[in-house]
N, C-alpha and C positions, 0 to 999 in steps of 0.2 A: 503493500499499499503505500502510496505517495505521502511525504511528510505533510504537506498542506492541507489534504483531505482529514489526515487524522488529527491534527491540530484543531480544525474546525468542527470535527465531531466531538471531540473533547469540550469545546467551547459550547456547542449545542447542548450537550447533556448538563455541563455546568450551569448554563443559563436556565434550564428546566429546574435544576437542583436549587436553585437560588430561591425559587418561589416555594419550596417544599415546607418551611417552616409553618406557612399559613394553613397548610392541610393536617398538621400533627393533630391527632385527637379525632379527626373526621373518620366516619365509617366509610367502607369501601363503596356503599350504595350513595353516600353524598359526594364522593370524589367522582363516581362514574356520571353524575348529573351534570358535573362540570363541563358541559360542552363548549369547545373552543369557539370564541366568537369571530365573526366573518368581517373582513375589512370591506369598506365601500367598493363596489364594482367587482366583487367576487366572482361573479358569474360571467365574466367577460372572457373571450377566447384567449388561449396561451399555447405553448409548446405541448404542454402534457397535463393531463387532468386524471384524478383518481376515479375509475371507473367501478363502480360496486355492482356485482352481478346479481340481479333479482330473479331467484329462480322458485319454483312451485315445489312445495313439500307436503308430505301427508302429516307431518308434525306442526302443531302450533301450541306453543307453551301458555301455562296459563299466567305466568308471571309477567305483567304489564303488556300482555299480548305478544310475548316475545315470537319472533319467527326465525328461523335458523339464519336465512340470508342476511338479516340484519344484525348478526352477532357483533359487538363492539361499535356499532355505527350510530352515530357518525363521528364519535369522538376519535375512534383510532385513525379514521381516514384523514381527518383535518390536522391532527398531530403529525402524522406521517408526512402529510403534505408541507407541513411547516418545515420538517427536517430536510425534504427535497429542496425546497427553496433555499436554505441556508446552505446545504452541502454541495449542490451542484449550481451549475450556471443554467439549468432549465428553467425557462419561463413558465412557472407552475400555477395553475388557478387554485386559489385557496378552497374552493367550494367542490365538494366531490359530484359525482353524476351517478345517480341510480340507472342501471341499464337493465332493461326488462327482457326475459328470455322470449317473450312473444313479439317483440318488436324488432323491426329492421333497424332502429336507432342504434341497434348493437354495432353496426357497421361503421358508425361515426366515431367510435372510441377504440384506440389501437391497444388499449391495456385495460383489462378487466381483472378484478380481484374477488375471489370466493371463498367464504367461509362455510364450514360445515356441509361440504359437498357430500360427505356422507349420508346426508338426509335428503337430497334432492331426488325428484321423480320426474324427469322429463319425458315428455311425449315425443313421438317421431318427427313432428314438424319441428319442435324446439330443437331437439338434437341435430337435425338437418341443417337448421340455420347456425347453430354454434359450429357445426363443422366446416361450413361454407365462410363462416367470419375466421375461422383459424386458418383455413387453406389460402385465403385472400391476404394473409399477413397479419391477422390478429394474435393476440397474445393472452392466455389465461393464468392466472395464478391461484392454484388450489391451496388452501390453508386450513388448519384446525380440524382434521379428522385424525382419530385415533383407534388404534387396534384392528383387529382383523374384521370384525364386523363391519365397521365403518368403511374400511378399505374396500370390502366386497361390494358395498352399495356404491361407492364413488366409482369403481372400476366398471360396474354395469352400466352407469351413464357415458363412460368412456368408449365402452365397447357399441353402444348405440351409434355413436358418432363416428367411430374409427374401428370396426369389426377387425379383431386379429392385430393391429397395430401394437408393436410393442411397447410397453413401459419399462425403462431401463433406470437403474441406480445411476445416478450421476457421479462421476470420478471427480477427485480433488482438482485435476487438470483441466476440467471442462470450463470454457470460457466465461459462462454465466456466473461463475465464482471469481472472476479476475477482470470484469468490465472496469470498475474503479477501485474496488478494495480487494485485495488478494485473501480469499477465505479459506485459507488451507485448515484452520482450526474451526470445526463446527459442532455444536452441541444442542442438546434438547432446549427449547425455549418453552417455559411452562406456562400453562393457563393458570389464571387465578383460582379456578375451581380445585386445582390440584395443590396451589401454594397455601391457600388460607380457606378454601372452601370445604375441606374435610374429605374429598375425594382421592383415592389411592390408584395409582398406576398399576394396571395388572400386567404381567410378563410381555404381552404382545403390544403394550404401549410404551415400553420402556425405552425403546432404541429409536432415536430420531431417524428419518429416512428423507434423503433429498434424491426426488426422481423427476423424470420428464419424459414428455411425449414429443416426437420429431415430426417434420413433414418428410417428404421424399428427398428433398435436397439436404436434409441434415439439420434444419434450422429447429430450434426448439420452439414449439407451439404452446405447451403447457408445461409449467414447473408446478411441482407438487411439493409441498412441505407437508410430510406426515408424521404424526406423532409429535408435533410441535403446535404451538398457537402464537404465531408471529403477531396477529392482530391485538392479542391482548397485551403484548410488549409495546406495541405502539399506543394503545387506548391508556395503559398504565405508566407512560414515561414520566409522567408528572407526580408520581406517588412515591413517597419513601419505602413503601412497602415492596415494591417490585425490584428485581435484582438489576442493577445497572448494566452489569456484564451482558445479561440477555437482552436487554433493551438496545445497546450498542450494537450486537450481532443482528437484531431484527432490523434495524435501519440500513444496516449495510447490505442485507440480503435483499431487501427492497428495492435500494437503489441500484444494486447490481442488475437485478432483474429488469427495472425499467430501462437501463442504459443498454443491456444486452437486446430488449425488444426493439428500441429505436435505431439500432444500428445493424439489424439483421433481417 
């Protein structure tokens, strides 16, 4: 990793930490409600915007009407966007964009992020649209799936899009780990439900997996962060409860994925 980006990342996280004393004594629920405010003109066009994939699911939680596609939304999206603006030269839109699986609006956003894909339930039309999007140069980041059960459900959706196309385990030398930051050391990024929510990792959740699906030319179309919760690290970057080391890796992973997408 180049020295300048390293210094800026430390500065970013130090800046976030400077406000942490105000959060001492607050419950996780109160911190979660602190949505990042938007500056004027946040919806203006820019070089890059955070596309959040809105997919159908058979699961709808009872807590605040929670839906899987909206995990950590919009706080994670906006705090990550802040990092992209500070750590890169990309002209980044502060406002996230929700992109629906049923809309051709999908083709207007070259980078989309998905949480809890282990709970999606795509129909054939949605799968075909997503396949066309990816083959035309689109890019999907799949985050926050854990264990064999969720993996099988996630793969079922990929098989609908790309029957028989291999899912590979990425190697340390793969370019997506070296576009801006050299990520030779990668480790599990914990979800808060495992850190302080009382949930324990089962053996099939314990090892983080960094995977991908490529097109026929070798370009990565889909990046998969399995057995990690990168979105939680973005969302809780302003919390003294969340490990800084994991937040730092989460920002680096996301930025590398963006720059890989924009240069391939």
